[in-house]
C-alpha positions as a Markdown table, in Angstrom:
| # | Residue | x | y | z |
|---|---|---|---|---|
| 1 | Arg | -10.2 | -80.9 | -85.6 |
| 2 | Leu | -11.2 | -83.7 | -83.2 |
| 3 | Leu | -14.1 | -81.6 | -81.9 |
| 4 | Glu | -15.2 | -80.7 | -85.4 |
| 5 | Met | -15.2 | -84.3 | -86.4 |
| 6 | Leu | -17.1 | -85.3 | -83.3 |
| 7 | Arg | -19.8 | -82.7 | -83.9 |
| 8 | Leu | -20.9 | -84.7 | -86.9 |
| 9 | Gln | -21.2 | -88.0 | -84.9 |
| 10 | Pro | -24.1 | -89.2 | -82.8 |
| 11 | Arg | -24.1 | -88.3 | -79.1 |
| 12 | Thr | -24.8 | -91.8 | -78.0 |
| 13 | Gly | -23.6 | -95.2 | -79.0 |
| 14 | Leu | -20.4 | -93.8 | -80.6 |
| 15 | Tyr | -17.4 | -96.0 | -80.8 |
| 16 | Leu | -14.9 | -94.4 | -83.2 |
| 17 | Gly | -11.4 | -95.4 | -84.3 |
| 18 | Val | -9.7 | -98.1 | -86.4 |
| 19 | Val | -11.6 | -101.3 | -86.2 |
| 20 | Asn | -10.0 | -104.7 | -85.7 |
| 21 | Lys | -12.1 | -107.6 | -86.8 |
| 22 | Asn | -11.7 | -111.4 | -86.5 |
| 23 | His | -8.6 | -111.3 | -84.4 |
| 24 | Ser | -7.9 | -114.5 | -82.6 |
| 25 | Val | -7.3 | -114.5 | -78.9 |
| 26 | Val | -3.7 | -115.5 | -78.1 |
| 27 | Ala | -3.8 | -118.4 | -75.7 |
| 28 | Asp | -1.2 | -120.9 | -77.0 |
| 29 | Pro | 2.2 | -120.7 | -75.2 |
| 30 | Arg | 3.8 | -121.7 | -78.5 |
| 31 | Asp | 2.6 | -118.6 | -80.2 |
| 32 | Ala | 5.4 | -116.0 | -80.7 |
| 33 | Asn | 3.1 | -113.3 | -79.3 |
| 34 | Tyr | 2.1 | -115.2 | -76.2 |
| 35 | Gly | 4.2 | -113.2 | -73.7 |
| 36 | Arg | 2.8 | -109.8 | -74.6 |
| 37 | Trp | -0.6 | -110.6 | -76.0 |
| 38 | Arg | -1.7 | -113.6 | -74.0 |
| 39 | Asp | -5.4 | -113.3 | -73.0 |
| 40 | Thr | -6.6 | -116.6 | -71.6 |
| 41 | Glu | -8.8 | -114.6 | -69.2 |
| 42 | Tyr | -10.9 | -113.4 | -72.1 |
| 43 | Ile | -11.6 | -116.9 | -73.3 |
| 44 | Ala | -12.5 | -118.0 | -69.7 |
| 45 | Leu | -14.9 | -115.0 | -69.2 |
| 46 | Phe | -16.6 | -114.8 | -72.6 |
| 47 | Ser | -16.1 | -118.4 | -74.0 |
| 48 | Arg | -14.7 | -116.9 | -77.3 |
| 49 | Thr | -11.5 | -117.6 | -79.1 |
| 50 | Val | -12.0 | -114.7 | -81.5 |
| 51 | Tyr | -12.5 | -111.1 | -80.3 |
| 52 | Leu | -15.6 | -109.2 | -81.1 |
| 53 | Pro | -14.8 | -106.2 | -83.3 |
| 54 | Tyr | -12.9 | -103.6 | -81.3 |
| 55 | Met | -11.0 | -100.3 | -82.0 |
| 56 | Gln | -7.2 | -100.4 | -81.9 |
| 57 | Gly | -5.9 | -99.4 | -78.5 |
| 58 | Ala | -3.7 | -96.6 | -79.8 |
| 59 | Gly | -6.7 | -94.3 | -79.6 |
| 60 | Tyr | -10.5 | -94.4 | -79.9 |
| 61 | Val | -13.5 | -92.3 | -78.9 |
| 62 | Leu | -16.5 | -93.6 | -76.8 |
| 63 | Ser | -19.6 | -91.6 | -76.2 |
| 64 | Ala | -20.4 | -91.0 | -72.5 |
| 65 | Asp | -23.2 | -93.6 | -72.4 |
| 66 | Leu | -20.8 | -96.3 | -73.7 |
| 67 | Val | -18.2 | -95.3 | -71.1 |
| 68 | Gln | -20.8 | -95.7 | -68.3 |
| 69 | His | -21.9 | -99.0 | -69.8 |
| 70 | Ala | -18.4 | -100.3 | -70.1 |
| 71 | Val | -17.6 | -99.3 | -66.5 |
| 72 | Ser | -20.8 | -101.0 | -65.2 |
| 73 | Glu | -20.1 | -104.2 | -67.2 |
| 74 | Ala | -16.5 | -104.3 | -66.2 |
| 75 | Ala | -17.4 | -103.9 | -62.5 |
| 76 | Ala | -19.5 | -107.1 | -62.7 |
| 77 | Leu | -16.6 | -109.2 | -64.0 |
| 78 | Pro | -14.6 | -111.4 | -61.6 |
| 79 | Thr | -11.3 | -110.3 | -63.3 |
| 80 | Leu | -10.3 | -108.0 | -66.1 |
| 81 | Pro | -8.6 | -109.4 | -69.2 |
| 82 | Pro | -5.3 | -107.7 | -70.0 |
| 83 | Ile | -6.1 | -106.6 | -73.5 |
| 84 | Glu | -8.0 | -103.5 | -72.7 |
| 85 | Asp | -9.0 | -102.4 | -76.2 |
| 86 | Ala | -10.5 | -105.9 | -77.0 |
| 87 | Leu | -12.3 | -105.9 | -73.7 |
| 88 | Ile | -13.9 | -102.5 | -74.3 |
| 89 | Gly | -15.1 | -103.7 | -77.7 |
| 90 | Thr | -16.7 | -106.7 | -76.1 |
| 91 | Leu | -18.3 | -104.7 | -73.2 |
| 92 | Val | -20.0 | -102.2 | -75.6 |
| 93 | Ala | -20.7 | -104.6 | -78.5 |
| 94 | Asp | -24.5 | -104.7 | -77.9 |
| 95 | Arg | -24.9 | -100.9 | -77.8 |
| 96 | Ala | -22.1 | -99.5 | -80.0 |
| 97 | Arg | -22.3 | -98.0 | -83.4 |
| 98 | Leu | -18.8 | -98.7 | -84.8 |
| 99 | Val | -17.4 | -95.8 | -86.8 |
| 100 | His | -14.3 | -97.1 | -88.7 |
| 101 | Ser | -12.1 | -94.1 | -89.4 |
| 102 | Pro | -8.7 | -95.3 | -90.7 |
| 103 | Ala | -7.9 | -92.0 | -92.3 |
| 104 | Ala | -8.7 | -90.1 | -89.1 |
| 105 | Val | -6.3 | -91.9 | -86.8 |
| 106 | Arg | -2.8 | -92.9 | -87.7 |
| 107 | Phe | -0.4 | -94.6 | -85.3 |
| 108 | Lys | 3.2 | -95.7 | -85.2 |
| 109 | Asn | 5.7 | -96.4 | -82.5 |
| 110 | Arg | 9.0 | -95.6 | -84.2 |
| 111 | Gly | 10.8 | -94.1 | -87.2 |
| 112 | Asp | 10.0 | -91.3 | -89.5 |
| 113 | Tyr | 6.4 | -92.3 | -89.8 |
| 114 | Ala | 5.0 | -89.6 | -87.4 |
| 115 | Arg | 6.6 | -86.7 | -89.3 |
| 116 | Val | 5.5 | -88.2 | -92.7 |
| 117 | Val | 1.9 | -88.7 | -91.6 |
| 118 | Cys | 1.6 | -85.2 | -90.2 |
| 119 | Glu | 2.3 | -84.0 | -93.7 |
| 120 | Gln | -0.6 | -86.0 | -95.0 |
| 121 | Asp | -4.3 | -85.1 | -94.7 |
| 122 | Thr | -4.7 | -86.8 | -91.4 |
| 123 | Glu | -7.2 | -85.7 | -88.7 |
| 124 | Phe | -5.4 | -87.0 | -85.7 |
| 125 | Val | -2.0 | -88.6 | -85.1 |
| 126 | Leu | -1.4 | -90.8 | -82.1 |
| 127 | Val | 2.2 | -91.5 | -81.3 |
| 128 | His | 3.6 | -93.9 | -78.6 |
| 129 | Lys | 7.0 | -94.5 | -77.2 |
| 130 | Leu | 8.8 | -91.7 | -79.0 |
| 131 | Ser | 11.5 | -89.4 | -77.6 |
| 132 | Val | 11.2 | -85.7 | -77.9 |
| 133 | Ala | 13.7 | -85.7 | -80.7 |
| 134 | Glu | 11.8 | -88.3 | -82.7 |
């Protein structure tokens, strides 16, 4: 089904997934999410406290031209910020055509969600940190 869906998309400039918009960069040590999501490097590199739109890291698709562009842009950075999905969104922002597809990609870490979502009309299911039994 993924290949069928991609056949309908442009061959260049494609950035497909579930879009995150207006997310603040976590930089305050008092923030409950500081340990896991701290990204002061992003602020230092891009002088931004809010990420540019990016696709959730659970899974997204980039066309080959955007992959090459992201690699080239990343190679020029003195350091790489730790939040990879937000970084990719920033690196390709000037060339990407964002295709927000919330029905196409469903994601969950735990619980019965994966089984339930497979019973729905969902194109792709991305599951992280599950045992074989789950």
